C-alpha positions as CSV (number, residue, x, y, z in Angstrom):
1,M,168.7,-135.8,-19.1
2,I,168.5,-139.0,-21.0
3,K,164.8,-138.4,-21.6
4,R,165.5,-134.9,-23.1
5,T,168.1,-136.4,-25.4
6,G,165.7,-139.1,-26.5
7,C,163.1,-136.5,-27.3
8,M,165.6,-134.4,-29.3
9,V,166.6,-137.5,-31.2
10,T,163.0,-138.3,-32.0
11,V,162.3,-134.7,-33.1
12,M,165.4,-134.8,-35.3
13,L,164.3,-138.1,-36.9
14,L,160.9,-136.7,-37.6
15,V,162.4,-133.6,-39.2
16,A,164.7,-135.8,-41.3
17,L,161.8,-137.9,-42.4
18,V,159.7,-134.9,-43.3
19,G,162.6,-133.4,-45.2
20,S,163.1,-136.7,-47.1
21,C,159.4,-136.7,-48.1
22,L,159.6,-133.1,-49.3
23,A,162.8,-134.0,-51.3
24,V,161.1,-136.8,-53.2
25,P,159.8,-135.2,-56.4
26,S,156.2,-135.9,-57.4
27,K,155.7,-138.0,-60.5
28,L,155.8,-135.8,-63.6
29,D,152.5,-136.2,-65.4
30,Q,152.4,-133.0,-67.5
31,V,154.9,-130.9,-69.6
32,I,153.9,-127.3,-70.3
33,I,155.0,-125.9,-73.6
34,Q,154.6,-122.5,-75.3
35,T,154.9,-122.2,-79.0
36,P,154.0,-119.7,-81.7
37,P,151.8,-121.0,-84.6
38,T,154.7,-122.4,-86.6
39,I,155.4,-125.5,-88.6
40,G,158.2,-126.3,-86.2
41,A,155.6,-127.0,-83.5
42,L,153.7,-129.6,-85.5
43,P,155.8,-132.6,-84.2
44,L,154.8,-131.6,-80.7
45,F,151.1,-131.7,-81.6
46,W,151.7,-135.1,-83.4
47,M,153.4,-136.3,-80.2
48,E,150.4,-135.2,-78.1
49,A,147.9,-136.8,-80.5
50,T,149.7,-140.1,-80.7
51,G,150.1,-140.4,-76.9
52,L,153.6,-141.8,-77.4
53,L,154.8,-140.2,-74.2
54,K,152.4,-142.5,-72.5
55,E,151.8,-141.2,-68.9
56,V,153.0,-137.7,-69.6
57,D,150.6,-135.2,-71.1
58,L,151.7,-132.2,-73.2
59,E,149.9,-129.0,-72.4
60,I,150.7,-126.9,-75.5
61,Q,150.0,-123.2,-75.2
62,I,149.9,-121.2,-78.5
63,S,151.2,-117.7,-78.3
64,P,153.1,-115.5,-80.8
65,D,154.6,-113.5,-77.8
66,H,158.2,-114.8,-77.7
67,Q,159.1,-112.4,-74.8
68,R,156.2,-113.8,-72.7
69,G,157.6,-117.2,-73.3
70,I,161.1,-116.2,-72.2
71,A,159.6,-114.7,-69.0
72,L,157.6,-117.8,-68.3
73,I,160.5,-120.2,-68.8
74,A,162.7,-118.0,-66.6
75,Q,160.1,-118.4,-63.8
76,N,159.7,-122.1,-64.5
77,D,156.1,-121.5,-65.3
78,I,156.6,-123.5,-68.5
79,D,159.0,-126.4,-69.2
80,L,159.6,-126.1,-72.9
81,L,159.5,-123.2,-75.4
82,V,159.5,-123.0,-79.2
83,T,161.1,-119.8,-80.3
84,G,163.7,-118.2,-82.5
85,V,167.2,-119.6,-82.0
86,N,168.5,-116.1,-81.7
87,V,165.8,-115.2,-79.1
88,G,166.9,-118.1,-77.0
89,A,170.6,-117.1,-77.4
90,K,169.9,-113.5,-76.3
91,A,167.9,-114.7,-73.3
92,Y,170.8,-117.1,-72.3
93,N,173.4,-114.4,-72.7
94,K,171.2,-112.2,-70.4
95,G,171.3,-114.8,-67.7
96,I,168.1,-116.7,-68.3
97,G,168.4,-120.4,-67.4
98,L,167.5,-122.3,-70.6
99,K,169.1,-124.8,-72.9
100,L,168.7,-125.5,-76.6
101,V,167.2,-129.0,-77.0
102,N,167.1,-128.9,-80.8
103,T,167.1,-126.7,-83.8
104,N,164.3,-127.8,-86.1
105,T,163.5,-125.2,-88.8
106,W,166.2,-124.3,-91.3
107,G,164.3,-122.9,-94.3
108,I,161.0,-121.1,-94.3
109,D,161.4,-117.5,-95.6
110,Y,161.0,-115.9,-99.0
111,L,161.1,-112.4,-100.6
112,L,157.9,-111.7,-102.5
113,T,157.5,-108.8,-104.9
114,G,154.7,-107.4,-106.9
115,F,157.0,-106.7,-109.9
116,S,159.7,-108.5,-111.8
117,I,163.1,-108.6,-110.0
118,E,166.5,-109.8,-111.2
119,S,168.8,-108.6,-108.4
120,W,168.7,-107.1,-104.9
121,A,169.6,-103.8,-106.5
122,D,166.1,-103.8,-108.0
123,L,164.7,-103.0,-104.5
124,T,166.4,-99.6,-104.6
125,G,163.8,-96.9,-104.0
126,K,161.2,-99.5,-103.2
127,T,159.3,-100.3,-99.9
128,L,160.1,-103.5,-98.2
129,S,158.1,-104.9,-95.3
130,V,159.7,-107.1,-92.5
131,P,158.1,-107.8,-89.1
132,L,160.6,-106.4,-86.6
133,L,163.4,-103.8,-86.5
134,G,166.5,-105.7,-85.5
135,G,164.8,-109.1,-85.9
136,P,166.0,-112.0,-88.1
137,L,164.2,-111.0,-91.3
138,D,165.4,-107.4,-90.9
139,F,168.9,-108.7,-90.4
140,L,168.7,-111.1,-93.4
141,A,167.3,-108.3,-95.7
142,R,170.1,-105.9,-94.8
143,Y,172.7,-108.7,-94.9
144,F,171.7,-109.7,-98.4
145,L,171.5,-106.1,-99.6
146,L,175.0,-105.4,-98.4
147,G,176.3,-108.7,-99.7
148,N,175.0,-107.7,-103.2
149,G,176.5,-104.2,-103.1
150,V,173.2,-102.4,-102.2
151,D,173.1,-99.7,-99.5
152,P,170.2,-100.7,-97.2
153,E,169.4,-97.0,-96.8
154,S,168.4,-96.9,-100.4
155,V,165.4,-99.2,-99.5
156,E,162.5,-98.0,-97.4
157,F,162.0,-100.5,-94.7
158,V,158.4,-100.8,-93.4
159,Y,158.0,-102.7,-90.1
160,L,154.7,-104.5,-89.9
161,Q,153.7,-107.8,-88.4
162,S,153.6,-110.5,-91.1
163,N,149.8,-110.7,-91.4
164,Q,149.5,-106.9,-91.5
165,G,152.4,-106.6,-94.0
166,A,150.9,-109.3,-96.2
167,R,147.6,-107.4,-96.2
168,A,149.4,-104.1,-97.1
169,F,151.3,-106.0,-99.8
170,Q,148.2,-107.4,-101.4
171,L,146.6,-103.9,-101.4
172,G,149.6,-102.6,-103.3
173,Q,150.6,-100.3,-100.4
174,I,154.1,-101.8,-100.3
175,D,156.4,-103.1,-103.1
176,A,158.0,-106.1,-101.5
177,I,157.8,-108.3,-98.4
178,I,159.7,-111.1,-96.6
179,L,157.3,-113.8,-95.3
180,P,157.6,-117.2,-93.8
181,E,155.6,-120.2,-95.0
182,P,152.7,-120.9,-95.1
183,M,152.0,-117.1,-95.4
184,V,154.1,-117.2,-98.6
185,T,151.7,-119.7,-100.2
186,I,148.6,-118.0,-98.8
187,T,149.7,-114.7,-100.3
188,L,150.7,-116.2,-103.7
189,N,147.3,-117.9,-103.9
190,S,145.4,-114.7,-103.1
191,Y,147.4,-112.0,-105.0
192,E,148.0,-112.6,-108.7
193,Q,150.8,-110.1,-109.0
194,A,152.9,-111.7,-106.2
195,V,156.0,-113.6,-107.2
196,I,158.7,-115.3,-105.2
197,A,161.7,-113.0,-106.0
198,F,164.3,-114.8,-103.8
199,D,164.5,-117.9,-101.7
200,L,166.4,-116.6,-98.7
201,Q,167.9,-120.0,-98.0
202,A,169.3,-120.1,-101.6
203,E,170.7,-116.6,-101.1
204,W,172.4,-117.7,-97.9
205,A,173.9,-120.6,-99.8
206,K,175.5,-118.3,-102.4
207,I,177.5,-116.7,-99.7
208,H,178.3,-119.8,-97.6
209,D,179.7,-122.4,-100.1
210,G,176.4,-123.9,-100.9
211,E,175.2,-124.3,-97.3
212,N,171.5,-123.3,-97.4
213,R,170.5,-124.1,-93.8
214,I,169.7,-121.1,-91.6
215,P,168.9,-122.0,-88.0
216,F,165.6,-120.2,-87.4
217,V,163.6,-122.1,-84.8
218,G,164.6,-124.1,-81.8
219,L,163.0,-126.0,-78.9
220,F,164.3,-124.8,-75.5
221,A,164.0,-126.3,-72.0
222,S,164.3,-124.5,-68.7
223,V,167.6,-125.5,-67.0
224,D,165.6,-126.8,-64.0
225,F,163.3,-129.0,-66.2
226,A,166.3,-130.3,-68.2
227,S,168.3,-131.2,-65.1
228,R,165.4,-133.0,-63.5
229,N,164.2,-134.9,-66.6
230,P,167.2,-135.9,-68.8
231,E,165.6,-139.1,-70.0
232,L,162.3,-137.4,-70.8
233,I,164.1,-134.7,-72.7
234,K,165.9,-137.4,-74.7
235,T,162.7,-139.2,-75.4
236,I,161.0,-136.0,-76.5
237,N,163.9,-135.2,-78.9
238,Q,163.7,-138.7,-80.4
239,L,159.9,-138.4,-80.9
240,Y,160.4,-135.0,-82.3
241,Q,162.4,-136.5,-85.2
242,E,159.8,-139.2,-85.6
243,G,157.2,-136.4,-85.8
244,I,159.2,-134.7,-88.5
245,D,159.4,-137.9,-90.5
246,W,155.7,-138.3,-90.1
247,I,155.1,-134.7,-91.5
248,I,157.3,-135.4,-94.5
249,A,155.5,-138.7,-95.2
250,N,152.0,-137.4,-94.5
251,P,151.9,-133.7,-95.5
252,G,148.1,-133.7,-95.9
253,E,147.5,-134.9,-92.3
254,A,150.2,-132.6,-91.0
255,A,148.4,-129.7,-92.7
256,L,145.1,-130.7,-91.0
257,L,147.0,-130.3,-87.6
258,A,148.0,-126.8,-88.6
259,E,144.5,-126.0,-89.6
260,K,143.1,-127.4,-86.3
261,Y,145.6,-125.6,-84.0
262,F,146.7,-122.5,-85.9
263,G,143.7,-121.8,-88.1
264,Q,145.8,-122.0,-91.2
265,P,144.2,-123.3,-94.4
266,A,145.1,-127.0,-94.7
267,A,145.4,-126.9,-98.5
268,A,147.9,-123.9,-98.3
269,V,149.9,-125.5,-95.5
270,E,150.2,-128.8,-97.4
271,Q,151.4,-126.9,-100.5
272,S,153.8,-124.8,-98.4
273,L,155.6,-127.8,-97.0
274,T,157.5,-128.3,-100.2
275,R,159.3,-125.0,-99.4
276,V,160.0,-125.7,-95.8
277,N,163.2,-127.4,-94.4
278,I,162.2,-128.9,-91.0
279,N,164.7,-131.4,-89.7
280,L,167.2,-132.1,-86.9
281,F,170.9,-132.1,-87.6
282,P,172.4,-132.7,-84.1
283,D,175.9,-133.3,-85.4
284,E,176.1,-130.1,-87.4
285,A,173.7,-127.8,-85.6
286,R,176.2,-126.0,-83.4
287,D,178.5,-125.2,-86.3
288,L,175.6,-123.9,-88.4
289,I,174.3,-121.8,-85.5
290,E,177.7,-120.2,-84.8
291,Q,178.1,-119.5,-88.5
292,Y,174.8,-117.6,-88.4
293,F,175.5,-115.9,-85.1
294,N,178.9,-114.7,-86.3
295,E,177.2,-113.0,-89.2
296,I,174.7,-111.4,-86.9
297,L,177.5,-110.1,-84.6
298,G,178.8,-108.1,-87.5
299,L,175.5,-106.3,-88.1
300,Y,173.0,-106.6,-85.2
301,P,175.1,-108.0,-82.2
302,E,172.3,-107.3,-79.7
303,M,170.1,-109.7,-81.6
304,I,171.9,-112.5,-79.7
305,G,173.0,-110.6,-76.6
306,G,176.3,-109.3,-78.0
307,K,178.3,-112.5,-78.0
308,L,178.3,-116.2,-79.0
309,P,176.6,-118.3,-76.3
310,D,179.0,-120.8,-74.7
311,E,178.8,-124.6,-74.7
312,E,176.3,-124.6,-71.7
313,F,173.7,-123.1,-74.1
314,Y,173.6,-126.4,-75.9
315,L,171.9,-129.4,-74.2
316,Q,174.0,-131.9,-76.0
């Protein structure tokens, strides 16, 4: 009887030891990130190039497919995701486990026309290209039309991906287009008739007491990754700001990174950086996001999943 008890104790100790070994996480040596080819990702490429994370390597996957990114982060197949702040909010409100680490891109979009324009009313009867029905630029176009007393139905919206829309615009097939940088600069440089009709950030400021920051792009982490690596997330966020400072101080070198990884002409990217607001505003971000989201709820509520995300959406 005593011998059986001893065997059972031995077995239990072995099970406990094995369980303890399984419970010890292996050393993290790689962080997997998905990002579209956007200026907001350049601090991550700078981070990777400088090796400031020391023993942790960044594997940065470039893809414009935001929904793929959401699916991958939901499955913990990637750790971090660069995507639209509204895209992350919608996913969160649908039950996807992610957190907003930072909001980094606040100004990047402009309305271009092939004719002189003085007001939004001048778009009446014209064709206007935006990338996605119910997306951020579709929302902003309709929001500004309504805010300036123009019925959006009086404008013919054409939904084309930005590169396709830019091509159609340059061929004279559409009258106006909303584009992000550096596509704005590339289009201006290749189409003589193109002019910047409106800076969308300046238009936002007219309605919001001079506040021109629109929370476009964010860095998100899976809940699992964020909970297991709080210090690493903090370090990445600190280095992200350092990367932004480096971009501002070294636009030419930053443009070369964009050319290397995104295939965007370095000269155009460098020129475009004067029209981009990339920065972190941790103390103000939530208020600015909720201001933006409240406006979205009045026009396209499903764009953020029908409600404001709660405090658990925000990492800090």
